[in-house]
C-alpha positions in Angstrom: -65.8 126.7 144.1 -63.5 129.8 144.3 -61.8 131.0 147.4 -64.3 132.8 149.6 -63.9 135.8 152.0 -63.7 135.0 155.7 -66.7 137.2 156.4 -69.0 134.6 154.7 -67.9 131.8 157.1 -68.0 134.0 160.2 -71.5 135.3 159.5 -72.7 131.7 159.1 -70.9 130.6 162.2 -72.6 133.4 164.2 -76.0 132.5 162.9 -75.5 128.9 163.9 -73.5 129.3 167.1 -70.2 127.7 166.2 -66.6 128.7 165.4 -64.2 127.8 162.6 -60.7 126.7 163.4 -58.0 128.6 161.4 -55.1 126.3 160.7 -51.6 127.5 159.7 -49.8 126.0 156.8 -46.2 125.9 155.5 -46.2 122.9 153.1 -48.2 120.4 151.0 -48.7 117.8 153.8 -50.2 120.4 156.1 -52.7 121.5 153.5 -53.5 117.9 152.6 -54.2 117.1 156.3 -56.5 120.1 156.6 -58.5 119.2 153.5 -58.8 115.5 154.4 -60.1 116.5 157.8 -62.6 119.0 156.3 -63.9 116.4 153.8 -64.3 113.8 156.6 -66.2 116.2 158.7 -68.0 118.3 156.0 -66.4 121.5 157.4 -65.8 124.9 156.0 -62.1 125.7 155.9 -59.8 128.5 157.0 -56.2 128.0 155.9 -53.9 130.7 157.0 -50.3 131.6 156.3 -48.0 133.9 158.3 -45.3 136.1 156.9 -42.9 133.3 157.9 -44.8 130.7 156.0 -44.9 132.9 152.9 -41.2 133.3 153.1 -40.6 129.6 153.7 -42.9 128.3 151.0 -42.8 131.2 148.5 -46.0 132.8 147.6 -46.2 131.1 144.2 -45.9 127.6 145.7 -48.4 128.5 148.4 -50.9 130.0 146.0 -50.8 126.9 143.7 -51.2 124.5 146.7 -54.3 126.4 147.7 -55.6 126.3 144.1 -55.1 122.6 144.1 -57.0 122.3 147.4 -59.9 124.3 145.8 -59.8 122.2 142.7 -59.8 118.9 144.6 -62.5 119.9 147.1 -65.1 121.8 145.0 -67.8 121.1 147.7 -66.0 123.0 150.5 -65.9 126.7 151.1 -62.3 127.6 151.6 -60.7 130.8 152.9 -57.0 131.7 152.3 -56.1 134.1 155.1 -53.0 136.1 155.9 -52.1 135.7 159.6 -50.5 138.6 161.3 -49.8 141.0 158.5 -47.3 143.6 159.9 -48.3 146.5 157.6 -50.5 147.6 154.8 -47.9 146.6 152.2 -47.8 143.0 153.5 -51.6 142.8 153.4 -51.8 144.2 149.9 -49.2 141.8 148.6 -51.2 138.9 150.0 -54.3 140.2 148.3 -52.3 140.4 145.0 -51.5 136.7 145.6 -55.3 135.8 145.8 -55.6 135.7 149.6 -59.4 136.2 150.3 -58.8 137.5 153.8 -56.1 139.3 155.6 -55.2 140.2 159.2 -53.7 143.6 159.8 -52.0 143.3 163.2 -51.6 146.9 164.1 -51.3 146.0 167.8 -47.6 145.8 167.0 -45.4 148.2 165.0 -44.2 147.0 161.6 -41.3 145.1 163.1 -44.0 142.6 164.3 -42.7 142.7 167.9 -43.0 146.2 169.5 -46.5 147.0 171.0 -48.1 150.0 169.1 -50.4 152.7 170.4 -54.1 152.9 169.7 -53.8 155.7 167.1 -51.2 153.8 165.0 -53.3 150.6 165.2 -56.4 152.4 163.9 -54.5 154.2 161.2 -52.9 151.1 159.6 -56.0 148.9 160.1 -58.4 151.4 158.6 -56.1 151.8 155.6 -56.1 148.0 155.0 -59.9 147.8 155.6 -60.6 150.5 153.0 -58.3 148.8 150.4 -59.4 145.3 151.0 -63.1 145.9 151.2 -62.8 147.7 147.8 -62.0 144.3 146.3 -64.3 142.2 148.5 -61.5 140.8 150.8 -62.2 140.4 154.5 -60.1 142.0 157.3 -59.2 140.9 160.8 -57.7 143.4 163.2 -56.2 143.0 166.7 -56.4 145.0 169.8 -54.1 144.2 172.7 -50.9 142.2 172.5 -50.4 138.5 173.0 -47.5 136.9 174.9 -44.9 134.6 173.4 -43.5 134.7 169.9 -44.1 132.2 167.1 -43.1 132.2 163.4 -41.8 135.7 163.4 -44.7 137.4 165.1 -45.6 138.2 168.7 -44.3 140.8 171.1 -42.1 138.3 173.0 -43.9 139.3 176.2 -43.8 137.1 179.2 -47.0 135.9 180.7 -46.8 138.6 183.4 -46.1 141.3 180.8 -48.8 140.1 178.5 -51.4 140.7 181.2 -50.7 144.4 180.9 -51.7 144.4 177.2 -55.1 142.7 177.5 -57.9 144.0 175.3 -59.9 146.8 176.9 -63.6 146.4 176.2 -64.2 150.2 176.0 -61.4 150.5 173.5 -62.7 147.5 171.6 -66.0 149.2 170.9 -64.2 152.3 169.6 -61.8 150.3 167.5 -64.5 148.4 165.7 -66.3 151.7 165.0 -63.1 153.5 163.9 -61.9 150.7 161.6 -64.8 148.7 160.3 -63.0 145.4 160.7 -64.9 142.1 159.9 -63.3 140.3 162.9 -61.5 141.4 166.1 -58.7 139.4 167.6 -58.5 139.9 171.4 -55.8 139.5 173.9 -57.1 137.5 176.9 -53.9 136.0 178.3 -53.2 133.4 175.5 -49.8 133.4 173.8 -48.1 132.1 170.6 -46.1 128.9 170.7 -46.3 125.8 172.9 -45.3 127.4 176.2 -48.5 129.3 177.1 -49.0 128.4 180.8 -46.7 126.9 183.4 -49.8 125.3 185.1 -53.4 124.6 184.1 -54.8 128.0 183.4 -57.4 129.6 185.6 -59.3 132.8 185.4 -56.3 134.6 186.8 -54.3 134.1 183.6 -56.9 133.2 181.0 -59.5 136.0 181.0 -62.5 134.4 179.4 -64.6 137.0 181.2 -63.1 139.7 178.9 -64.6 137.9 175.9 -67.9 137.8 177.6 -67.8 141.5 178.2 -66.6 142.4 174.7 -69.4 140.2 173.2 -72.0 141.9 175.4 -70.9 145.3 174.1 -70.3 144.2 170.5 -72.8 141.4 169.9 -72.5 141.7 166.1 -68.7 141.6 166.0 -66.9 138.4 165.2 -64.3 137.7 167.9 -61.1 135.8 167.2 -59.0 133.8 169.7 -55.3 133.7 168.8 -52.7 131.4 170.5 -55.4 128.8 171.2 -53.7 125.5 170.8 -54.5 123.2 173.6 -51.1 121.6 173.7 -52.4 118.1 174.6 -50.4 116.1 177.1 -50.5 113.0 174.9 -48.7 114.9 172.1 -46.1 116.2 174.4 -45.6 112.6 175.7 -45.1 111.2 172.3 -42.4 113.7 171.4 -40.6 113.0 174.7 -41.0 109.3 174.4 -39.1 109.4 171.2 -36.2 111.5 172.1 -37.7 115.0 172.5 -37.3 117.4 175.4 -40.6 119.3 175.6 -40.8 120.8 179.1 -44.2 120.4 180.9 -46.5 123.0 179.5 -50.2 123.8 179.3 -52.4 125.2 176.5 -55.9 126.6 176.2 -58.4 123.9 177.3 -61.0 123.0 174.6 -63.8 123.6 177.1 -62.6 127.2 177.6 -62.7 127.7 173.9 -66.2 126.3 173.8 -67.1 128.8 176.4 -65.8 131.5 174.2 -67.8 130.2 171.2 -70.9 130.7 173.3 -69.9 134.3 173.7 -69.1 135.5 170.2 -65.8 133.7 169.3 -66.1 132.7 165.6 -62.5 132.0 164.6 -60.0 130.1 166.7 -56.3 129.9 165.6 -54.6 126.6 166.1 -51.0 125.9 164.9 -48.9 124.5 167.7 -51.0 121.4 168.2 -50.5 120.4 164.6 -46.8 121.0 164.8 -46.6 118.8 167.9 -48.6 116.1 166.2 -46.4 116.0 163.1 -43.2 116.2 165.1 -44.2 113.3 167.3 -45.1 111.1 164.3 -41.8 111.9 162.6 -39.8 111.2 165.7 -41.6 107.8 166.2 -40.7 106.7 162.6 -37.1 107.8 163.1 -36.8 105.8 166.4 -38.7 102.7 165.2 -37.0 102.5 161.8 -33.5 103.6 162.0 -32.7 102.9 158.4 -35.7 104.8 157.0 -34.8 107.6 154.6 -37.8 107.9 152.4 -39.6 111.2 153.2 -42.9 109.7 152.3 -42.6 107.2 155.0 -42.3 109.8 157.8 -44.3 112.7 156.2 -47.2 110.4 155.5 -47.7 109.5 159.2 -47.1 113.1 160.1 -49.9 114.2 157.8 -52.2 111.6 159.3 -51.4 112.8 162.9 -52.1 116.4 161.9 -55.4 115.3 160.3 -56.5 113.7 163.6 -56.0 117.0 165.4 -57.9 118.9 162.7 -60.8 116.5 162.9 -60.9 116.9 166.6 -60.9 120.7 166.5 -63.5 120.9 163.7 -65.8 118.7 165.7 -65.2 120.4 169.0 -65.8 123.9 167.7 -69.0 122.9 166.0 -68.2 123.6 162.4 -68.5 119.9 161.3 -71.5 119.3 159.0 -71.8 123.0 158.0 -69.8 123.1 154.7 -72.8 122.4 152.5 -75.1 124.9 154.3 -73.1 128.0 153.6 -74.4 130.4 150.9 -71.3 131.3 148.9 -70.3 134.8 147.8 -67.1 135.4 146.0 -64.8 138.4 146.7 -66.2 140.1 143.6 -69.8 139.8 144.9 -68.7 141.0 148.4 -67.7 144.4 146.9 -71.3 145.4 146.8 -71.8 144.1 150.4 -69.1 146.3 151.7 -70.4 149.4 149.8 -73.6 149.3 151.8 
């Protein structure tokens, strides 16, 4: 089965009231963890790479790792998605590397940090939509800006500052009409990285009601939640038990994400939870076995720890059991869909 456009998975998720978890990758063990979890749960897969991941791994390595995942898992529909493209050139370079979906994050200028105005966002996003749809590739856009910074993207806004850049429902309607994006990432108070909230989030800082209003206005638009790791306490505790110094922090509760799924959320980005799981597993090996030097002996447990997180999210978001039910269209076949 070839790589498929994101739109195929999101349309099926909307028809069946679930969401797909989008999981970031940088290396082989992370891709293996995702694919093992997907096989175990019979889940469709969204693997995404940021600009930082592409620089770290090199596009050629990343592309061939994805091709290996496709070859070894022919029964699973798999999307290769660019996370937070900072400009049309970055998005087009990803398409050239066989990404089947791209995100044009025009909410920020091309430095990936400075909040942009609406006109700039529409201009660059529409440019990418036109070019990507011409070759059957899906496009995600973003309106509003998230707090925090992770992997080279994010405005670096504090929680208080981020609350001034929340997605405006009126503007969301216009943005979708102006750009024709397949999916819309919204800013509702979440942030990149582990340090999302200093206390358990309430409606004052996690604006799930915004998602409900945007979905009411745009019932046929696929909504994306970024910065949606739950930062489980047990993963923080494992890291700290074995020499880490993670300050007490809180993520996005799974039950709040499930509330979003009932209101049009079809893609949920999760990265930090997997990083925490892998880091804790590696720290445990290093503390328990001081003489260990074989990377397989600590990367293997790290891979297994990440797989457990992936299985939990695939199950909680409702995508488990749906891989075999999705009618596949290749990017080539999607060209005609986008011409309509």
